[in-house]
PyMOL Python script that loads the backbone (N, CA, C, O; Angstrom):
from pymol import cmd

cmd.read_pdbstr("""\
ATOM      1  N   MET A   1     -26.428  99.821-108.666  1.00  0.00           N
ATOM      2  CA  MET A   1     -26.789  98.437-108.501  1.00  0.00           C
ATOM      3  C   MET A   1     -26.764  97.756-109.872  1.00  0.00           C
ATOM      4  O   MET A   1     -27.692  97.912-110.665  1.00  0.00           O
ATOM      5  N   ASP A   2     -25.724  97.019-110.136  1.00  0.00           N
ATOM      6  CA  ASP A   2     -25.613  96.310-111.405  1.00  0.00           C
ATOM      7  C   ASP A   2     -26.165  94.897-111.263  1.00  0.00           C
ATOM      8  O   ASP A   2     -25.938  94.222-110.259  1.00  0.00           O
ATOM      9  N   TRP A   3     -26.885  94.469-112.277  1.00  0.00           N
ATOM     10  CA  TRP A   3     -27.433  93.113-112.303  1.00  0.00           C
ATOM     11  C   TRP A   3     -26.357  92.155-112.789  1.00  0.00           C
ATOM     12  O   TRP A   3     -25.559  92.493-113.664  1.00  0.00           O
ATOM     13  N   ILE A   4     -26.340  90.969-112.221  1.00  0.00           N
ATOM     14  CA  ILE A   4     -25.438  89.905-112.642  1.00  0.00           C
ATOM     15  C   ILE A   4     -26.279  88.879-113.383  1.00  0.00           C
ATOM     16  O   ILE A   4     -27.142  88.232-112.789  1.00  0.00           O
ATOM     17  N   ASN A   5     -26.029  88.730-114.682  1.00  0.00           N
ATOM     18  CA  ASN A   5     -26.777  87.768-115.492  1.00  0.00           C
ATOM     19  C   ASN A   5     -26.277  86.360-115.212  1.00  0.00           C
ATOM     20  O   ASN A   5     -25.089  86.150-114.971  1.00  0.00           O
ATOM     21  N   THR A   6     -27.185  85.404-115.245  1.00  0.00           N
ATOM     22  CA  THR A   6     -26.835  84.012-114.957  1.00  0.00           C
ATOM     23  C   THR A   6     -27.380  83.099-116.048  1.00  0.00           C
ATOM     24  O   THR A   6     -28.312  82.333-115.803  1.00  0.00           O
ATOM     25  N   PRO A   7     -26.807  83.173-117.258  1.00  0.00           N
ATOM     26  CA  PRO A   7     -27.319  82.330-118.355  1.00  0.00           C
ATOM     27  C   PRO A   7     -27.135  80.834-118.097  1.00  0.00           C
ATOM     28  O   PRO A   7     -27.828  80.009-118.692  1.00  0.00           O
ATOM     29  N   GLU A   8     -26.197  80.484-117.206  1.00  0.00           N
ATOM     30  CA  GLU A   8     -25.957  79.073-116.903  1.00  0.00           C
ATOM     31  C   GLU A   8     -27.008  78.481-115.971  1.00  0.00           C
ATOM     32  O   GLU A   8     -27.099  77.262-115.829  1.00  0.00           O
ATOM     33  N   SER A   9     -27.796  79.336-115.339  1.00  0.00           N
ATOM     34  CA  SER A   9     -28.809  78.867-114.392  1.00  0.00           C
ATOM     35  C   SER A   9     -30.094  78.489-115.124  1.00  0.00           C
ATOM     36  O   SER A   9     -30.518  79.175-116.055  1.00  0.00           O
ATOM     37  N   SER A  10     -30.703  77.396-114.693  1.00  0.00           N
ATOM     38  CA  SER A  10     -31.960  76.974-115.317  1.00  0.00           C
ATOM     39  C   SER A  10     -33.162  77.729-114.751  1.00  0.00           C
ATOM     40  O   SER A  10     -34.242  77.707-115.341  1.00  0.00           O
ATOM     41  N   ASN A  11     -32.978  78.398-113.608  1.00  0.00           N
ATOM     42  CA  ASN A  11     -34.103  79.025-112.920  1.00  0.00           C
ATOM     43  C   ASN A  11     -33.937  80.527-112.714  1.00  0.00           C
ATOM     44  O   ASN A  11     -34.920  81.265-112.767  1.00  0.00           O
ATOM     45  N   ILE A  12     -32.717  80.988-112.481  1.00  0.00           N
ATOM     46  CA  ILE A  12     -32.457  82.397-112.164  1.00  0.00           C
ATOM     47  C   ILE A  12     -31.931  83.127-113.398  1.00  0.00           C
ATOM     48  O   ILE A  12     -30.947  82.705-114.006  1.00  0.00           O
ATOM     49  N   ALA A  13     -32.594  84.225-113.762  1.00  0.00           N
ATOM     50  CA  ALA A  13     -32.175  85.018-114.914  1.00  0.00           C
ATOM     51  C   ALA A  13     -31.028  85.960-114.538  1.00  0.00           C
ATOM     52  O   ALA A  13     -30.048  86.091-115.271  1.00  0.00           O
ATOM     53  N   ARG A  14     -31.174  86.621-113.361  1.00  0.00           N
ATOM     54  CA  ARG A  14     -30.145  87.562-112.913  1.00  0.00           C
ATOM     55  C   ARG A  14     -30.427  87.948-111.473  1.00  0.00           C
ATOM     56  O   ARG A  14     -31.508  87.685-110.947  1.00  0.00           O
ATOM     57  N   PHE A  15     -29.434  88.581-110.836  1.00  0.00           N
ATOM     58  CA  PHE A  15     -29.611  89.029-109.459  1.00  0.00           C
ATOM     59  C   PHE A  15     -28.721  90.237-109.206  1.00  0.00           C
ATOM     60  O   PHE A  15     -27.768  90.491-109.942  1.00  0.00           O
ATOM     61  N   THR A  16     -29.050  90.975-108.150  1.00  0.00           N
ATOM     62  CA  THR A  16     -28.298  92.161-107.778  1.00  0.00           C
ATOM     63  C   THR A  16     -28.399  92.354-106.272  1.00  0.00           C
ATOM     64  O   THR A  16     -29.155  91.657-105.595  1.00  0.00           O
ATOM     65  N   TYR A  17     -27.635  93.298-105.759  1.00  0.00           N
ATOM     66  CA  TYR A  17     -27.609  93.533-104.316  1.00  0.00           C
ATOM     67  C   TYR A  17     -27.565  95.028-104.037  1.00  0.00           C
ATOM     68  O   TYR A  17     -26.757  95.758-104.612  1.00  0.00           O
ATOM     69  N   ASP A  18     -28.437  95.467-103.154  1.00  0.00           N
ATOM     70  CA  ASP A  18     -28.464  96.857-102.694  1.00  0.00           C
ATOM     71  C   ASP A  18     -27.739  96.889-101.353  1.00  0.00           C
ATOM     72  O   ASP A  18     -28.303  96.512-100.325  1.00  0.00           O
ATOM     73  N   GLU A  19     -26.488  97.342-101.370  1.00  0.00           N
ATOM     74  CA  GLU A  19     -25.650  97.339-100.162  1.00  0.00           C
ATOM     75  C   GLU A  19     -26.239  98.191 -99.044  1.00  0.00           C
ATOM     76  O   GLU A  19     -26.230  97.787 -97.882  1.00  0.00           O
ATOM     77  N   GLN A  20     -26.749  99.367 -99.392  1.00  0.00           N
ATOM     78  CA  GLN A  20     -27.254 100.301 -98.388  1.00  0.00           C
ATOM     79  C   GLN A  20     -28.435  99.716 -97.613  1.00  0.00           C
ATOM     80  O   GLN A  20     -28.536  99.894 -96.399  1.00  0.00           O
ATOM     81  N   ASN A  21     -29.321  99.025 -98.313  1.00  0.00           N
ATOM     82  CA  ASN A  21     -30.525  98.483 -97.686  1.00  0.00           C
ATOM     83  C   ASN A  21     -30.447  96.984 -97.402  1.00  0.00           C
ATOM     84  O   ASN A  21     -31.379  96.402 -96.847  1.00  0.00           O
ATOM     85  N   GLU A  22     -29.341  96.371 -97.782  1.00  0.00           N
ATOM     86  CA  GLU A  22     -29.126  94.926 -97.604  1.00  0.00           C
ATOM     87  C   GLU A  22     -30.258  94.105 -98.215  1.00  0.00           C
ATOM     88  O   GLU A  22     -30.837  93.235 -97.564  1.00  0.00           O
ATOM     89  N   VAL A  23     -30.560  94.402 -99.485  1.00  0.00           N
ATOM     90  CA  VAL A  23     -31.614  93.690-100.203  1.00  0.00           C
ATOM     91  C   VAL A  23     -30.991  92.960-101.393  1.00  0.00           C
ATOM     92  O   VAL A  23     -30.355  93.570-102.252  1.00  0.00           O
ATOM     93  N   LEU A  24     -31.186  91.657-101.424  1.00  0.00           N
ATOM     94  CA  LEU A  24     -30.788  90.830-102.555  1.00  0.00           C
ATOM     95  C   LEU A  24     -32.010  90.693-103.447  1.00  0.00           C
ATOM     96  O   LEU A  24     -33.046  90.194-103.009  1.00  0.00           O
ATOM     97  N   LYS A  25     -31.899  91.134-104.700  1.00  0.00           N
ATOM     98  CA  LYS A  25     -33.014  91.032-105.641  1.00  0.00           C
ATOM     99  C   LYS A  25     -32.673  89.941-106.648  1.00  0.00           C
ATOM    100  O   LYS A  25     -31.572  89.892-107.197  1.00  0.00           O
ATOM    101  N   VAL A  26     -33.645  89.074-106.872  1.00  0.00           N
ATOM    102  CA  VAL A  26     -33.459  87.951-107.786  1.00  0.00           C
ATOM    103  C   VAL A  26     -34.584  87.964-108.812  1.00  0.00           C
ATOM    104  O   VAL A  26     -35.762  88.007-108.459  1.00  0.00           O
ATOM    105  N   GLU A  27     -34.203  87.925-110.091  1.00  0.00           N
ATOM    106  CA  GLU A  27     -35.188  87.816-111.164  1.00  0.00           C
ATOM    107  C   GLU A  27     -35.120  86.385-111.697  1.00  0.00           C
ATOM    108  O   GLU A  27     -34.064  85.906-112.110  1.00  0.00           O
ATOM    109  N   PHE A  28     -36.257  85.728-111.677  1.00  0.00           N
ATOM    110  CA  PHE A  28     -36.327  84.353-112.153  1.00  0.00           C
ATOM    111  C   PHE A  28     -36.671  84.322-113.638  1.00  0.00           C
ATOM    112  O   PHE A  28     -37.215  85.284-114.179  1.00  0.00           O
ATOM    113  N   LYS A  29     -36.356  83.227-114.276  1.00  0.00           N
ATOM    114  CA  LYS A  29     -36.590  83.119-115.720  1.00  0.00           C
ATOM    115  C   LYS A  29     -38.079  83.130-116.062  1.00  0.00           C
ATOM    116  O   LYS A  29     -38.442  83.385-117.210  1.00  0.00           O
ATOM    117  N   ASN A  30     -38.940  82.859-115.090  1.00  0.00           N
ATOM    118  CA  ASN A  30     -40.387  82.936-115.338  1.00  0.00           C
ATOM    119  C   ASN A  30     -40.893  84.373-115.254  1.00  0.00           C
ATOM    120  O   ASN A  30     -42.083  84.623-115.445  1.00  0.00           O
ATOM    121  N   GLY A  31     -39.983  85.334-114.964  1.00  0.00           N
ATOM    122  CA  GLY A  31     -40.349  86.750-114.937  1.00  0.00           C
ATOM    123  C   GLY A  31     -40.562  87.328-113.558  1.00  0.00           C
ATOM    124  O   GLY A  31     -40.611  88.549-113.412  1.00  0.00           O
ATOM    125  N   GLY A  32     -40.692  86.495-112.539  1.00  0.00           N
ATOM    126  CA  GLY A  32     -40.893  86.994-111.182  1.00  0.00           C
ATOM    127  C   GLY A  32     -39.627  87.612-110.616  1.00  0.00           C
ATOM    128  O   GLY A  32     -38.527  87.110-110.846  1.00  0.00           O
ATOM    129  N   VAL A  33     -39.783  88.701-109.876  1.00  0.00           N
ATOM    130  CA  VAL A  33     -38.657  89.354-109.206  1.00  0.00           C
ATOM    131  C   VAL A  33     -38.965  89.387-107.712  1.00  0.00           C
ATOM    132  O   VAL A  33     -40.027  89.851-107.298  1.00  0.00           O
ATOM    133  N   TYR A  34     -38.029  88.891-106.912  1.00  0.00           N
ATOM    134  CA  TYR A  34     -38.210  88.842-105.466  1.00  0.00           C
ATOM    135  C   TYR A  34     -37.068  89.569-104.781  1.00  0.00           C
ATOM    136  O   TYR A  34     -35.920  89.515-105.222  1.00  0.00           O
ATOM    137  N   GLY A  35     -37.401  90.245-103.701  1.00  0.00           N
ATOM    138  CA  GLY A  35     -36.408  90.891-102.861  1.00  0.00           C
ATOM    139  C   GLY A  35     -36.286  90.124-101.556  1.00  0.00           C
ATOM    140  O   GLY A  35     -37.289  89.800-100.921  1.00  0.00           O
ATOM    141  N   TYR A  36     -35.059  89.836-101.161  1.00  0.00           N
ATOM    142  CA  TYR A  36     -34.776  89.173 -99.880  1.00  0.00           C
ATOM    143  C   TYR A  36     -34.123  90.217 -98.981  1.00  0.00           C
ATOM    144  O   TYR A  36     -33.142  90.847 -99.375  1.00  0.00           O
ATOM    145  N   PHE A  37     -34.656  90.401 -97.788  1.00  0.00           N
ATOM    146  CA  PHE A  37     -34.304  91.537 -96.937  1.00  0.00           C
ATOM    147  C   PHE A  37     -33.344  91.166 -95.814  1.00  0.00           C
ATOM    148  O   PHE A  37     -33.337  90.034 -95.329  1.00  0.00           O
ATOM    149  N   ASP A  38     -32.530  92.148 -95.409  1.00  0.00           N
ATOM    150  CA  ASP A  38     -31.558  92.006 -94.320  1.00  0.00           C
ATOM    151  C   ASP A  38     -30.511  90.936 -94.634  1.00  0.00           C
ATOM    152  O   ASP A  38     -30.043  90.230 -93.741  1.00  0.00           O
ATOM    153  N   VAL A  39     -30.155  90.826 -95.903  1.00  0.00           N
ATOM    154  CA  VAL A  39     -29.159  89.849 -96.341  1.00  0.00           C
ATOM    155  C   VAL A  39     -27.769  90.486 -96.216  1.00  0.00           C
ATOM    156  O   VAL A  39     -27.512  91.519 -96.833  1.00  0.00           O
ATOM    157  N   PRO A  40     -26.877  89.888 -95.431  1.00  0.00           N
ATOM    158  CA  PRO A  40     -25.526  90.443 -95.304  1.00  0.00           C
ATOM    159  C   PRO A  40     -24.759  90.331 -96.629  1.00  0.00           C
ATOM    160  O   PRO A  40     -25.021  89.446 -97.443  1.00  0.00           O
ATOM    161  N   GLU A  41     -23.827  91.231 -96.818  1.00  0.00           N
ATOM    162  CA  GLU A  41     -23.073  91.256 -98.075  1.00  0.00           C
ATOM    163  C   GLU A  41     -22.317  89.958 -98.327  1.00  0.00           C
ATOM    164  O   GLU A  41     -22.143  89.563 -99.480  1.00  0.00           O
ATOM    165  N   HIS A  42     -21.864  89.283 -97.267  1.00  0.00           N
ATOM    166  CA  HIS A  42     -21.115  88.039 -97.477  1.00  0.00           C
ATOM    167  C   HIS A  42     -21.989  86.951 -98.100  1.00  0.00           C
ATOM    168  O   HIS A  42     -21.474  86.059 -98.773  1.00  0.00           O
ATOM    169  N   VAL A  43     -23.296  87.013 -97.885  1.00  0.00           N
ATOM    170  CA  VAL A  43     -24.211  86.053 -98.510  1.00  0.00           C
ATOM    171  C   VAL A  43     -24.299  86.346-100.011  1.00  0.00           C
ATOM    172  O   VAL A  43     -24.302  85.425-100.829  1.00  0.00           O
ATOM    173  N   PHE A  44     -24.369  87.617-100.364  1.00  0.00           N
ATOM    174  CA  PHE A  44     -24.349  88.016-101.776  1.00  0.00           C
ATOM    175  C   PHE A  44     -23.044  87.576-102.427  1.00  0.00           C
ATOM    176  O   PHE A  44     -23.051  87.052-103.541  1.00  0.00           O
ATOM    177  N   ASP A  45     -21.927  87.785-101.740  1.00  0.00           N
ATOM    178  CA  ASP A  45     -20.627  87.362-102.278  1.00  0.00           C
ATOM    179  C   ASP A  45     -20.601  85.849-102.488  1.00  0.00           C
ATOM    180  O   ASP A  45     -20.054  85.362-103.477  1.00  0.00           O
ATOM    181  N   GLY A  46     -21.191  85.118-101.559  1.00  0.00           N
ATOM    182  CA  GLY A  46     -21.265  83.668-101.690  1.00  0.00           C
ATOM    183  C   GLY A  46     -22.086  83.250-102.891  1.00  0.00           C
ATOM    184  O   GLY A  46     -21.745  82.288-103.580  1.00  0.00           O
ATOM    185  N   MET A  47     -23.163  83.965-103.144  1.00  0.00           N
ATOM    186  CA  MET A  47     -23.994  83.641-104.303  1.00  0.00           C
ATOM    187  C   MET A  47     -23.240  83.918-105.595  1.00  0.00           C
ATOM    188  O   MET A  47     -23.330  83.146-106.549  1.00  0.00           O
ATOM    189  N   LYS A  48     -22.500  85.019-105.626  1.00  0.00           N
ATOM    190  CA  LYS A  48     -21.712  85.326-106.820  1.00  0.00           C
ATOM    191  C   LYS A  48     -20.705  84.212-107.108  1.00  0.00           C
ATOM    192  O   LYS A  48     -20.468  83.873-108.267  1.00  0.00           O
ATOM    193  N   ALA A  49     -20.115  83.646-106.060  1.00  0.00           N
ATOM    194  CA  ALA A  49     -19.072  82.637-106.209  1.00  0.00           C
ATOM    195  C   ALA A  49     -19.613  81.218-106.384  1.00  0.00           C
ATOM    196  O   ALA A  49     -18.871  80.321-106.784  1.00  0.00           O
ATOM    197  N   ALA A  50     -20.876  81.008-106.093  1.00  0.00           N
ATOM    198  CA  ALA A  50     -21.450  79.655-106.110  1.00  0.00           C
ATOM    199  C   ALA A  50     -21.480  79.072-107.516  1.00  0.00           C
ATOM    200  O   ALA A  50     -21.752  79.771-108.492  1.00  0.00           O
ATOM    201  N   GLY A  51     -21.195  77.784-107.596  1.00  0.00           N
ATOM    202  CA  GLY A  51     -21.277  77.093-108.879  1.00  0.00           C
ATOM    203  C   GLY A  51     -22.712  76.999-109.364  1.00  0.00           C
ATOM    204  O   GLY A  51     -22.977  77.128-110.559  1.00  0.00           O
ATOM    205  N   SER A  52     -23.638  76.774-108.445  1.00  0.00           N
ATOM    206  CA  SER A  52     -25.061  76.732-108.766  1.00  0.00           C
ATOM    207  C   SER A  52     -25.765  77.835-107.990  1.00  0.00           C
ATOM    208  O   SER A  52     -25.915  77.750-106.771  1.00  0.00           O
ATOM    209  N   LYS A  53     -26.190  78.860-108.699  1.00  0.00           N
ATOM    210  CA  LYS A  53     -26.868  79.991-108.053  1.00  0.00           C
ATOM    211  C   LYS A  53     -28.200  79.552-107.438  1.00  0.00           C
ATOM    212  O   LYS A  53     -28.567  80.004-106.354  1.00  0.00           O
ATOM    213  N   GLY A  54     -28.917  78.675-108.132  1.00  0.00           N
ATOM    214  CA  GLY A  54     -30.201  78.204-107.642  1.00  0.00           C
ATOM    215  C   GLY A  54     -30.077  77.393-106.361  1.00  0.00           C
ATOM    216  O   GLY A  54     -30.873  77.561-105.437  1.00  0.00           O
ATOM    217  N   GLN A  55     -29.079  76.511-106.304  1.00  0.00           N
ATOM    218  CA  GLN A  55     -28.874  75.719-105.092  1.00  0.00           C
ATOM    219  C   GLN A  55     -28.436  76.609-103.941  1.00  0.00           C
ATOM    220  O   GLN A  55     -28.874  76.420-102.806  1.00  0.00           O
ATOM    221  N   TYR A  56     -27.578  77.574-104.226  1.00  0.00           N
ATOM    222  CA  TYR A  56     -27.139  78.497-103.176  1.00  0.00           C
ATOM    223  C   TYR A  56     -28.339  79.270-102.625  1.00  0.00           C
ATOM    224  O   TYR A  56     -28.506  79.391-101.412  1.00  0.00           O
ATOM    225  N   LEU A  57     -29.165  79.788-103.524  1.00  0.00           N
ATOM    226  CA  LEU A  57     -30.352  80.538-103.103  1.00  0.00           C
ATOM    227  C   LEU A  57     -31.260  79.653-102.243  1.00  0.00           C
ATOM    228  O   LEU A  57     -31.756  80.088-101.204  1.00  0.00           O
ATOM    229  N   ALA A  58     -31.472  78.425-102.679  1.00  0.00           N
ATOM    230  CA  ALA A  58     -32.362  77.511-101.966  1.00  0.00           C
ATOM    231  C   ALA A  58     -31.853  77.172-100.566  1.00  0.00           C
ATOM    232  O   ALA A  58     -32.642  77.058 -99.628  1.00  0.00           O
ATOM    233  N   HIS A  59     -30.540  77.012-100.422  1.00  0.00           N
ATOM    234  CA  HIS A  59     -29.986  76.560 -99.145  1.00  0.00           C
ATOM    235  C   HIS A  59     -29.529  77.679 -98.213  1.00  0.00           C
ATOM    236  O   HIS A  59     -29.534  77.504 -96.995  1.00  0.00           O
ATOM    237  N   GLN A  60     -29.136  78.825 -98.767  1.00  0.00           N
ATOM    238  CA  GLN A  60     -28.560  79.890 -97.944  1.00  0.00           C
ATOM    239  C   GLN A  60     -29.463  81.115 -97.776  1.00  0.00           C
ATOM    240  O   GLN A  60     -29.231  81.939 -96.891  1.00  0.00           O
ATOM    241  N   VAL A  61     -30.490  81.237 -98.618  1.00  0.00           N
ATOM    242  CA  VAL A  61     -31.308  82.456 -98.598  1.00  0.00           C
ATOM    243  C   VAL A  61     -32.785  82.153 -98.307  1.00  0.00           C
ATOM    244  O   VAL A  61     -33.366  82.705 -97.373  1.00  0.00           O
ATOM    245  N   LYS A  62     -33.376  81.281 -99.108  1.00  0.00           N
ATOM    246  CA  LYS A  62     -34.798  80.957 -98.925  1.00  0.00           C
ATOM    247  C   LYS A  62     -35.007  80.304 -97.563  1.00  0.00           C
ATOM    248  O   LYS A  62     -34.250  79.423 -97.158  1.00  0.00           O
ATOM    249  N   GLY A  63     -36.035  80.748 -96.874  1.00  0.00           N
ATOM    250  CA  GLY A  63     -36.333  80.210 -95.558  1.00  0.00           C
ATOM    251  C   GLY A  63     -35.495  80.821 -94.443  1.00  0.00           C
ATOM    252  O   GLY A  63     -35.717  80.537 -93.266  1.00  0.00           O
ATOM    253  N   VAL A  64     -34.528  81.664 -94.819  1.00  0.00           N
ATOM    254  CA  VAL A  64     -33.656  82.310 -93.829  1.00  0.00           C
ATOM    255  C   VAL A  64     -33.994  83.803 -93.720  1.00  0.00           C
ATOM    256  O   VAL A  64     -34.058  84.358 -92.624  1.00  0.00           O
ATOM    257  N   TYR A  65     -34.208  84.438 -94.878  1.00  0.00           N
ATOM    258  CA  TYR A  65     -34.450  85.887 -94.918  1.00  0.00           C
ATOM    259  C   TYR A  65     -35.875  86.180 -95.378  1.00  0.00           C
ATOM    260  O   TYR A  65     -36.454  85.440 -96.174  1.00  0.00           O
ATOM    261  N   ARG A  66     -36.425  87.277 -94.859  1.00  0.00           N
ATOM    262  CA  ARG A  66     -37.751  87.731 -95.291  1.00  0.00           C
ATOM    263  C   ARG A  66     -37.688  88.072 -96.782  1.00  0.00           C
ATOM    264  O   ARG A  66     -36.643  88.479 -97.291  1.00  0.00           O
ATOM    265  N   TYR A  67     -38.801  87.905 -97.466  1.00  0.00           N
ATOM    266  CA  TYR A  67     -38.824  88.211 -98.893  1.00  0.00           C
ATOM    267  C   TYR A  67     -40.184  88.739 -99.299  1.00  0.00           C
ATOM    268  O   TYR A  67     -41.167  88.589 -98.572  1.00  0.00           O
ATOM    269  N   ALA A  68     -40.229  89.357-100.468  1.00  0.00           N
ATOM    270  CA  ALA A  68     -41.484  89.826-101.040  1.00  0.00           C
ATOM    271  C   ALA A  68     -41.313  89.904-102.547  1.00  0.00           C
ATOM    272  O   ALA A  68     -40.228  90.175-103.060  1.00  0.00           O
ATOM    273  N   ARG A  69     -42.413  89.660-103.238  1.00  0.00           N
ATOM    274  CA  ARG A  69     -42.395  89.844-104.691  1.00  0.00           C
ATOM    275  C   ARG A  69     -42.313  91.338-104.977  1.00  0.00           C
ATOM    276  O   ARG A  69     -42.995  92.133-104.332  1.00  0.00           O
ATOM    277  N   MET A  70     -41.499  91.712-105.920  1.00  0.00           N
ATOM    278  CA  MET A  70     -41.272  93.134-106.209  1.00  0.00           C
ATOM    279  C   MET A  70     -42.073  93.556-107.439  1.00  0.00           C
ATOM    280  O   MET A  70     -42.015  94.717-107.844  1.00  0.00           O
TER     281      MET A  70
END
""", "prot")
cmd.dss("prot")
cmd.show_as("cartoon", "prot")
cmd.util.cbc("prot")
cmd.orient("prot")
């Protein structure tokens, strides 16, 4: 599981994806790390391709998938 750094993002420091468990992990610049569960791989691929990672997370992940602070 390799982390993808996002220096261009004002809110997200980096993110990664656990294919086996379908967990998207996001580390925010404030230090919090959250796991989003049952996320299909195509959603992770969409986040990788998104121009704004924060907007993608807000519209495609938050409020759609279960999450917990890690």
